[in-house]
GUKOL-25190 format. One record per atom (N, C-alpha, C): residue in three letters; z, y, x. Coordinates in steps of 0.1 Angstrom, whole numbers, plus 5000, padded with zeros to 4 digits. Each point is the difference from the previous one (the first is absolute). Layout:
AlaZYX
...
This chain:
Met500049885008
Met500050124992
Met500050135009
Glu500849995011
Glu500050125009
Glu498750035006
Asn499149895002
Asn498750025005
Asn499150084990
Leu500350004988
Leu499250084990
Leu500650144998
Val501350015001
Val500650134998
Val500050095012
Gly500149935012
Gly500050085013
Gly498950105001
Pro498749964999
Pro498950095001
Pro500150124990
Leu500549974988
Leu500150104990
Leu501150105004
Lys501049955005
Lys501150095005
Lys499550105011
Glu499249945009
Glu499450085011
Glu499150114995
Thr499149964991
Thr499150094994
Thr500750114992
Leu501049964993
Leu500850104992
Leu500750105010
Ala500649955011
Ala500650085010
Ala499150105006
Arg498749965003
Arg499050095005
Arg499650114990
Val500049974988
Val499650104989
Val501250084997
Glu501249955000
Glu501250074995
Glu500450115010
Arg499849985013
Arg500450105010
Arg499250134998
Pro498750005000
Pro499250124998
Pro500450074986
Ala500249924990
Ala500450054987
Ala501350085001
Gln501049945007
Gln501350075002
Gln499850135008
Asp499249995011
Asp499750125008
Asp499350114992
Ser499149964991
Ser499350094992
Ser500950074990
Asp500949924994
Asp501050054991
Asp500950105007
Ala500549975012
Ala500950095007
Ala499350135003
Glu498749995004
Glu499250125003
Glu499950094987
Arg499849934989
Arg499850074987
Arg501350084997
Val501149935002
Val501350064997
Val500250135009
Arg499749995013
Arg500150115009
Arg499150114996
Ser498749974996
Ser499150104996
Ser500550074987
His500549924991
His500550064988
His501250105003
Ala500949965009
Ala501150095003
Ala499550135007
Ala499049995009
Ala499550115006
Ala499350104990
Leu499349944991
Leu499350084989
Leu501150074991
Ala501049924997
Ala501150064992
Ala500650125007
Glu500249995013
Glu500650115008
Glu499150125000
Gln498749975001
Gln499050115000
Gln500050074987
Val500149934989
Val500050064987
Val501350084998
His501149955005
His501250084999
His499950135008
Ile499550005012
Ile499850125008
Ile499050094992
Ala498949954995
Ala499150094992
Ala500750064988
Arg500849934993
Arg500850064989
Arg500950115005
Gln500749985011
Gln500950105005
Gln499250125004
Ser498949985007
Ser499150125004
Ser499550074988
Ser499649934990
Ser499550064988
Ser501150094993
Glu501249944999
Glu501150084994
Glu500350125008
Gln500049995013
Gln500350125008
Gln498950104999
Leu498849964999
Leu498950094998
Leu500150074987
Arg500449934989
Arg500250054987
Arg501150115000
Ile501149975007
Ile501150105001
Ile499550135007
Glu499449985012
Glu499550115008
Glu499050084992
Thr499149934993
Thr499050074992
Thr500650094989
Gln501049944994
Gln500750084989
Gln500750125006
Ala500649985012
Ala500750125006
Ala498950105004
Leu498949965004
Leu498950105004
Leu499550074987
Val499849934990
Val499650064987
Val501050104995
Thr501349965001
Thr501050094996
Thr500050135008
Ala499949985013
Ala500050125010
Ala498850094997
Leu498849944998
Leu498850084998
Leu500150074986
Arg500749954991
Arg500250064987
Arg501150115000
Gly500650025012
Gly501050105001
Gly501449964997
Gly500249874999
Gly501449954996
Gly500849955012
Gly499450025012
Gly500749955012
Gly500850105007
Pro500649975011
Pro500850095008
Pro499150125005
Arg500750125001
Arg499350115004
Arg500750065012
Pro499350065010
Pro500650055012
Pro500850134996
Leu501150035007
Leu500750124999
Leu499550105009
Gly500250134998
Gly499650105009
Gly499150104994
Arg499450085008
Arg499150114994
Arg499049934991
Asp499350084993
Asp499049954990
Asp499149895007
Ala500549884999
Ala499449895006
Ala498649964994
Ala499850044987
Ala498849974993
Ala498950095005
Ala500350125005
Ala498950095005
Ala499549965014
Pro498750015002
Pro499549965013
Pro500750085011
Gly500549925010
Gly500750075011
Gly501450054997
Gly500449984988
Gly501350064995
Gly501249925005
Gly499949875001
Gly501149925003
Gly500049965015
Ala501149955004
Ala500149955014
Ala499549865000
Gly499949945012
Gly499549875002
Gly500849904992
Arg499449894996
Arg500749904991
Arg501149935007
Asp500150005013
Asp501149935007
Asp501250105002
Glu499850134997
Glu501050105002
Glu500950014989
Leu499649984988
Leu500850034988
Leu500449874992
Pro501250004995
Pro500449894992
Pro499350004987
Leu500049894993
Leu499350004987
Leu501150004989
Arg499750064989
Arg500950004989
Arg499349954988
Leu500849944991
Leu499449944988
Leu499950114989
Arg499049994992
Arg499750104990
Arg501150004989
């Protein structure tokens, strides 16, 4: 009986090893892809937050510099010289 089952066991072992390797590679690839999706989501959320802040600032709702008439050309000091205040 072992003479009949032995060759089948050998064949199964030769096929099983590449299948296990392939499955392990699939798991690694899936994990890497999941990490990339996570990073993309974080980047997208950060971009959304920054875009909203920019929109708010451009609409005049953001911080404004203190000092001489900063809205007039040449009226304010450099942006690094003055603190910002909230409206």
